[in-house]
N, C-alpha and C positions, 0 to 999 in steps of 0.2 A: 209476755204476751200470750204464750202458749201454756197449757196445763203441764205440770211436772210429769204426769204419767204419759204424755205424748198423744193423748186421745184426739186432740184437735190440731196437732201440728200439720197434718196434711191439708186441713182447711185453710190455714194461714198461708202455707206455701202456694196453694192453688190460687188464692186471692192475689198474692204477689205476682204470680205468673200472668194472671189475667191483666193486672195493671201494666205489666211490661209488654203486653200484646195489644194495648189499647191506645190509639193515637191521641195526641194532645192538641192537634191543629186541624183546621179545615181550610182547604184551598190556600195553604201556606200561612195562615194567620192563627194565633192561639185561639182555641175553642174547646170548651169543656163538655160539649154535647155527648161525645162518645164515651167519656168517662162516666158521665151522669147515667147514660143508658146502661152501662156495664154494672151500675150499682156498687161502685167501689167504696169501701170504707175509708175514712180519713187516713188511717195509718197505712193503708195500701196505696192511696192516691199519691203519696210522696215518691213512689218509685217511678222512674222515667220510662217513657215509651222506647222500647229497644228495637222492635221490628226485626228485619232480616230473616224472618221465618223461624227464628229460634224457639219462639213460644206459640207458634201457630198450631192449629189442630187442638187436640185435647190438652187442657191445662191441669188435668187431674194429677194429684201426687200420691205416692204410696203412703200407706199408714205407717206411723212410727211407734216403736215401743219406747219405754222410758230410757233404755240404754242408747237406742238409735238417736233419740232426741238429744241426749247429752253429747254424743259424738258430733252431731250437726252443730251444736252450739260451740263446741271446742274448735272445730275447723273454721267456723265463722269468725273466730277471734284472731285468726291468722291474717297477715298482711298479703292479701291476694293481688295487690297491685304489682308485686314483684314476681309473680308466677312466670316461669319461663315457658313460652308456648311450645318450644321444641321438646318438652317432656311428654307431649301427648302420644308420641310413638310408643314410649315405654308404658304409658297408661293403657293403650289399646292392647299391647302385647300381654300385659298383666291380666286383663279381663278375658282375653281370648282363650278358649279351651285348647288343649293340646291337639285334638283332632283337626280343628279348624286351622291352627297354625301350620300343621304338617301339610294339609291339603292345599293351602294357598302359598306355601313356601315363605311364610312371614319371617323376615329377618330385619328388624328395625335397627336403624343406624344412629350411632352416637354423633355428637357435634364434631369432634375431631376427625372422625371418619368421613362425615359429610364434606368437611373442608378439603379432604384429600381428593374429592371429586371436583368441588366448585373452584378451588384455588387455581389449579392448572387449566380448568375449563374456560374461565374468563375473569375471575376475580384478580388473579395475579397481574393480568394485562391491565385492568383498570387501575390497580395501585401503581404500576409502572408508569402509566400515562399521567397519573396524579403527581408522581415525583418529577416527571419530565416537565410538567406544566409549571411547577414552582408557584410563584405568585403572579404569573402572567394571566391577567383577567380574561383575555380572549381565549386562551387555551383552556382555562378552567371552565369557561362557559360552553365551549365546544364539547368538553368531556361530559358536562352535566346534561347537555342536550342529547348526547349519545346514550347516556345511561337511561334517560327517560324513555328511550325507544327500545331498550333491550327487553326481550321476552324470555322468560324462563319457563320451561315446560317439563313437567314430570309425569310421564304416562304410566306410572305405577306409584302414585303419590301417597297412598296410605293416609296417614294423618297429617301429611303436609310438611314433614320435617325439612326436606330439601328446599322447598319453596320458602319456608319461614327463614331458614338460615341465609338463603340467598338474598331475601328482602332485607334482613337486618344488616348484613354486611354491606349491601349497596347503600342503605341509608347512612351508614357510618361514613362511607366515602363521600357521599353527597354532602353530608354535614361539614366535612373538612373543606370541600370546595366552597360552600357558602361562607365558611369562616374566613377563608383566604380572600374571598371577594368582598368581604365586609358586609355580608348579608346574613348574619346569624339569626336564627328563628324564622327563616324564610320557609314558606309552605313547600312541601316536597313535590317535585315534579314526577316522581316515580309512582305510577298507578298500580294498585293491587291487581287490577284486571290484566296486567301484563304477566302475571304469575299463574300459569294455567296447569291444570292437572286432570288426570283420569284415575278414578278409583272404582274398583269392582263393587264394593259394598257401601251401603247408604250411610251408616254411622260414621266410619272414618272419613268419608267425603265431607260430611257436615263438620266434623272436627277440623279438617284441613282448612275449610273456609273460616271457621271461628278462630283458629290459630293465627291465620294471616291477619284477621281483623285486630286481634290482641297485639300482634307484633307491630302493626301500624300505630295503634294507640300508644304503646310503650315507647316506640321511636319518637313519636310526636312529643311525649312527655319529656324525653331526654333532650331533644334537639330544639323544641319550640316552647316547652313549658306546660304546666298542668292545665292552665286556663284554656289555652288555644287547643290543646289536645282534647279536652272534654267538649269544647264547642264543635269540633269536627267529628267527634266520635258517634254521638247519638242524635237522632235515631239511625240505625243501620239501614242500608238499602237492601233490596231483595235480589240484587244482581248475583248470579251464580256462575262463577267462572271455573268451578271444579265440577267436572262432568262425571256423573256416576254411570259406569258402563264397562264393557270388556275391552281393554286396550288393544288386544290382538284382533278384535273384530271391528273396531271403530276405524274410521278414516282419519288419521292424525292431521292431514292437511285441512280437514274441515273443523276439527277441534281447535287447532292452532294454525289458521290459514297463513300462507305466505303473504308478505307485505303487498298491499295494493289490491288484494282480492277480497271479494265479499262472500266467499263460500261459507255456508253454515254446516255444522256437523250433522252426520247421519249415521245410522247403524248399518254396517255391512251385512249383518246376519238377518236374513228375512224371517227367521224363526223366533227372534227375540222381540220383546215388546219395544215399539219405537220409542226413542228418547223424547221426553217432554221436559225440556229445560230451557231456561231463559237464555237467549242468544245475546252475547255481549261483544260488540265490536272493540277492536283494540284502539286505545288512545295512542297518539303520537306515532303515526305510521312511519315505516322506513328503517327499522332497526334490525339487529341480528337476533337469531333465536338460538338459545342454548338448551339442549335437551339433557336431562339428568335423572338419576334415580337409582333405586335398589330393587329391581324387579324380582319376582319369585324365581328361584333357581330350578329345583325339581329335575333330577336326572330322568332319562327316558323311562326307566323301570318304575318310577314313582308317579308318572303322569296318569291322569284319568282319561277315559275315552274322549271326553269333551275337550280336554286340554290338547290331546293328540290331534283332534279334529281342527283345533285352532291353528296348530303348527302346519297341518296339511294345507290349510287355506293360504298360508304364507309361502310354503316351500315346495309344494307338490309339483308346480309347473316349472320349477327351477332345477330340481335334482331328485333322484330316486333314493338318495341316502339320508334323507332328513329324519327318519324315524329314530336314529340314535342321538339326535341333538337334545341338549338340555332345553328346558322350557324358556329360559332367559334368552336363548338364541333368537326367539321371535322378536324380542324388543330390539336387538341389534340390527336385525334385517329390516324391520320397519323404520328404524332410525336412518339407515342407509338409504332406503327408498325416499324418505322424507327429505333427506339432504340432497337428493338428486333434483329436487324441485324448489329448493329454498337455500338461503344463506344461513346455514346452521352448523353447529358443532354439537356432538352428542357424547356423553360419557356415562357408563353404567358400572355399578358394582356387580360382580359376577363370581360364581365359583370358578376356580382356575381350570376346570376341566374343558372349558370352551377353547382354551389355548394350549391344549395338550392332546396328544394321541390322534385318533381318527376323526374327531370333530373338527380339527383344524382345517383339513382339506375341504370338508363339506361346507362349513360355514364361511371361512375366510376367503376362499376362492370366490364365493358369491359376493361378499362385501367388497372385496378389492375390485371385482368386476363392475361395480356401480361407479367406479372412479374415486372411491374413498381410500384413505390409508390411515394408519394409526398415528395420531398426533402426539399422544402422551399415554403413559401407562404406569401403573404400580404393579410390580411383580408380586408373586404369591406372598401373602402375609396372613397371619391368623389374628382374628379380632373377636371381641365380645363387647356387649354394651351393658348398661346398668339396669336393664329390665329384669324383672324377677324370673322370667323364662329366658335366661341369658343365652342368646343364639350365637355361640362361638363356632365359626366356620373358617375355612381357609379360602381366601378370596383374591381376586385381582380387580383392578380398576382399569378400564380401557376407554380411551377417548378417540373418536373417529371424526374425520372431516374430509371434505373434498381434497383430492391430491394437491399438494403444494411442495415447494422446495424449502419451506421453512424448517428451522431446527426442530427436532423432535426431542421430547423429554421423557426419560425413563427413570422412575423412582423405585427404590427398594428400601426395605426396612432392615437395618443392621441388627446383629445379635443384641446390642445394647439398647435397642429401641430407637436409635436415631435414624433419620431419613437420609439416604444417599441419593444424590441426583446425578444422572449421567446424560449428557447431551449427545445426540446421535443424528446422523443424516437420514436414518431409516430405522423403524422398529418393525420387526416381522411378526407374523401371527403367533409365534411362540414367545413373544415379548422379549426377544433378544435384539440387541443393537446390531442388526445384520440384514443382509439382503432378503427379499421376499422369496424364499425357497420353501417348497413343501417336501418334507421327508417322506419318501415312498418306500414301501417294502421291497427288499432286494433278494433274489434267489441265492446269492453268494456274497460273502464279505467284500466290501469295497476297499478295505485297507490291507488286504493280503493276510487277514487273520485266518485261523483254522475254521473249518465248518462246524457250526453248532446245529444240533437237531433235537427234536423231541426224543424222549426216551421211548421205550417199547410199550405197546398197549396190550394188556392181557386179553381182553374180549373173551373172558372165560366164565362169566357168571360167578366169579369169586372162588372157583374150585382149584385154581393154581396158586392161590395166595393163602397165607396163614400166619398167625403170630409166631414169634420165635419160640415161645414156650411150647406151642403145639408141635412145631417142627421137631424140636428136641425130643418130645415124647414119642412122636411117630418113628423116629430113628430107633429108639430103644424098644418100643412095643411092636412095631410092624417091620422092622428090619430094613427100612429104606436106607440106601446108601447116603451118607451125609453130604457127599459132593453133588447130589442132585438138588439140594436146597441152596439157594443163593440169597445173600442179603439184598433186600428190595427197598429202593428209595424213591419216594415221590416227594412233593413239597413238604407235606406234614411229617413224614417219617424223618426227613433230614432236619427240619427246623425244630420239631418237638421231641425228637429222640425216640420215636416209636420204633420198636424193633420188630420188623416183619421179614418173612422169608417167602420166596417164590419157588415153585417147582421149575427147574430149568434143565430140560432134557434135549440134547442135540439129536439129530436124525440118526446118527450111528449108535446112539445109546437107547433108542426107543424099544427095540425088541427085548433087550435085557430088562429094561424098566417095566415092561408089560408083565413080566413074570411075577412082580410084586403085587399081591392082591390089593393092597391099599392104594397104590399108585394107579393100578388099572381101573379101580372104582372111580377115582378122580377123573381119569381120562374119559370114562364112559359118561360121566356127568357133563363134562365140557362138550363132548360130541353131541349129546342130546340138546344141550342149551343152544348150540350153534345151528343144529338142524332145524330147530323150532323157530329160528329167526325169519323175519319177512324179507331180510336183505339178501340178495343172491350172493354177494361177496362174503357175507358171514357164513352162509351155508357151505361155501367152498372150503372154509377153514375147518369144517368138521372132519375133513380127511386127515388133519394133523392135530388131534386133540391134545397132544403133549406140548404143543408150542404156543407161544403168545400169538395173538391175531396179527400184530404188527411187530416185527423184530428188527431192531435197528443196531444191534451189537452182537458180537460173537459170544461174549461173556468172559473173555480173559483180558479185556482192556482196563486200563485205568480211566477214571472219569473225573472231569471237573463238572460238578453238578450246580445248576442254577434253578431254584424254584420258580415256577411260573407266576406265583402270586406271593407278595410279601407285604407286611404291615407298613403303612406310611410312617409309623412312629420310629422305625429304625433309621439310624443315620447312615447305614451302609447296607448294600445288598447282601443277603446271605448266600455266599458262594462257598463251595467246599470241594475237597479232594477225596475221591473214593478209591480204595485199592483195587487191584485186579480181582475179578470175580464178582464185583458188585453189579447189580442190574438196576438201571434207572427207568422209572415209570414214565408214562406219557404225560404225567402231571408235573414234569420238570423237564428242563433242557440239559443237554450234556455236550461237552467237548471230549471226544474219545481219543486217548493216547496223545493229548495235546501237551506241549511244554508248559511247565508250571507258571511261567511268567504271564500266561493268559489269566490266571487267577488274580494276579496283581491288578490287571486292567479292570476286571469285573468288580473287584472290591474297592475301587477308587471312588472318590467324590465326583470325579469327572464323568465316570460311567453312570453313577447314580443320577446326576442331574440330567444327563442325556436321556436315560430311560424314562425318568419322570416327565420329561418334556415331550418326547416323541411317541412314547408308548401309551401314556395316559394311565388311567386307573380302572380297576374293577371295584365299584362302590368307592371306598376310601383307601383301598390297598393298591400298591404298585403292581401293574400287570406287565410281566416281562414278555418280550417277543424276540425270537431269534432273527426273523427277517426284517423287523422294523427297528429293534434296539441294538442287536449285535452286528448285523450285516451292514448297517449304515454308520456305525460308530467310527468317527474320524480319528485315526491314529497316525502320527507322523512316522516316517521311516525309522525303524529301530536298528541300532547297531548291535553287534554281538555283546558289547560292553553294556549297552542299555538292557538287553535281555538278561544278562547275568545279574545286574543290579535289581531288576524287577523280580527275578527268581528268588533272590535273597529276601526281598521284602515279603513275597508270598510265604516263604518258609517261616519268617518271623511271625506272621499272622497265625499260621497253623500251630506253631510251637506255643504261642501265647494262649491259644484256645486249649491245647493239650494240657497246659499247666493247671487248668481249672476243671479237668475231668472229675466227675461225670456231668458237669453242667452242659445243658443243651444250647443249641444256637439261640433259641428263644430267650434263655436265661442270660447268655453272654451279651446279647445285643439289645437288652432292655436299656434304653437311654438313661434311666435313673440309676442303674446298678452296673453298668458296663465296667469290667475290670480296668484299672489304670494301665496295666501293661499291654492289654489288648488294644486299648485306645491309642497308646503310644505307638504300637506296631502299625496301626492304620495311618496315624499321622506321618510316620516315617515313609510309608508306602506312597502317600499323597505327595510328600516332599520330593521324593525321587521322580515320580511320574510327571508332576507338574513342571519340574525343571527341564525335563525332556521336551515338553511342549513349548515353554516360553523362557526358560532359563531362571525362573524364580517361582515362588508360590503365587497363585491367583489371589486377588484381594477378596473376591466374593463370587457368588454363583453367576451373577450377571456377566462378569469378566470371563468365567469359564464358558458360558454359553456363547459369548461373542467369538471366542477362539474356535470352539467346536464348529460353529456355523461357518466361520471363515474357511476352515479346512474342508467342511462338507461341500461348500460351494465350489471349491477348487476341484474336489473329487468328481462332482457332477460335471463340471466343465471338461475335465480330462476324459471322462467316460464318453461325453458327447462328441469329442474329437476323434475317438477311436472308430475303426470300421464297424459298421452295424452287422450283426448276425441275427439269427432268429431270436425272437423275444417271446416271453410268455408271461401271463398274468400271475402275480405271486400273492398268496394269502398273507395278510398282515399279522397272522398269529402263528406262523411257523409252517 
């Protein structure tokens, strides 16, 4: 029909589009006037009227080259009746540019991961009710009527994957009901307009509606037959139940109004263009609403000014601490607000950061304050999908609903990929099967552990620090006493093996040190740098240019060093033992002159999971905090025998590292190349420590957290029972 060189391909396609946009009826009766007026050629007139707005507006098509025409013919030969509408998410992701994906936090979701949300949200319950009904016609009818009133609402719907999968799964359950009632082929009672969505961009919003239409047609083919499916399929109507707009600015109660109300949706933002979309009332009033989706994540440092303004509108009147929240927190808060006015349950995919560290107190105290609790959750797991821009991230799934005494369900993914289900009476904001406690920074350790503090801060302009090679040269060339240079360790020096030295002069050594010209020159530079500061406290430090700005050790102590930041790829926190004379920087924490068994605690999986949970992360790295991670760490009372056993475990870890000298901590704790003897030493350490806690090894991290929160809750209760003294606010970072 088209020329081989592709010159007229665009004209043929345009004519076909025109045919599919031209009605074949007038006032409900067949009538060819519109097609005659459109001047359709006979070969184009055979194409049916599609409507639905898919071909409205311009029907012009792009010009095709010879190669492009051949591609079009090849893909046209495929069986498109079997296309899976839930692939549209991957399609959108494939065509979106990297900048747009990053700006919008686009992370499209595969079908198995979508079902991790939908199954515990409501599909499992429907299947259980189907099993309970058996062949009882009345119970089956009640279940079918209930399903016809269920509303599924995705306020970040993208191309509609969650809505499509929910629809297809419900049609499968409905078909089984019809089969058991002896009504195979019965027309579905589940209306597409009960599947609502909000999407920011126009193209994905249109794709979402099309995907649902295709899903309905395919389900009709499977459960009713080709003839009935085609009869019901075309022409499409122009109802638009996918709203294009900003979900954090729209009133969800208007987009998806509670049962029995006639509210229409409106824009909350007076500065945006008012919405102009068809208003569709729900069919079959009276049902439940299930909110689901995979909203944009975007940590606070990646948000645009406009996105921060959206969060301000949601949180500013509730808390002053909202600026550190992830973007996805806005969806959780709006879902909780929606649930306060409706019979709804909500579940979203999110980065695990909303259930870790400082965001927990800010976000979850507000959500719990609306009368909601966590009904089910998936603890942290890493996923990826089949899209070409594969968005692999570490996520959680959290489902919230109005408080109830129903059993809660906590899912976790085992190392072999299997799903482990744990029933609980409560799931707290850290996704542990434990009471709703918020871990707050403490000035001193609650478990009777030694005090941990930041290392010393130079505040020297760099003039008291130098590489080892330069310090060695200075000793030989300038006659500086070797004892005035000390090994200097921050996070990077300890982890990466960088050898640095610092000038460490005590007050009784200063006069003698001044006699050395090189040292005196360094002191003069430090003095000048501090005197030039705008901070009064720094100016005062100029009187002692030979000393660090903040000194937290004498210099002759042994130290257990803990870096302040560590890669999430490591299975164990990098902790080390430094000999007497080492100086710890303010970029690390230290236990000075502490017994070695403390190293065993810090190197354990128990401490790792506690820190990951209550301290949170800096970007994707673990962020350690003495006041939040160490001072709150629950440790049972230790006997002298326990301490001796843990000391031996710490020694085994250090000896295993020493056997691989000069490998750095970064080398040794690379999960891909970690030496077997070092791993065995850590396994032995965990074996001993975990038996102290419960008499055996923990089965998984969920069990570890459950025990830790049990002990923490008891610690808080015991502290509350003690006489109150003066209290002070404690920083959560040391």
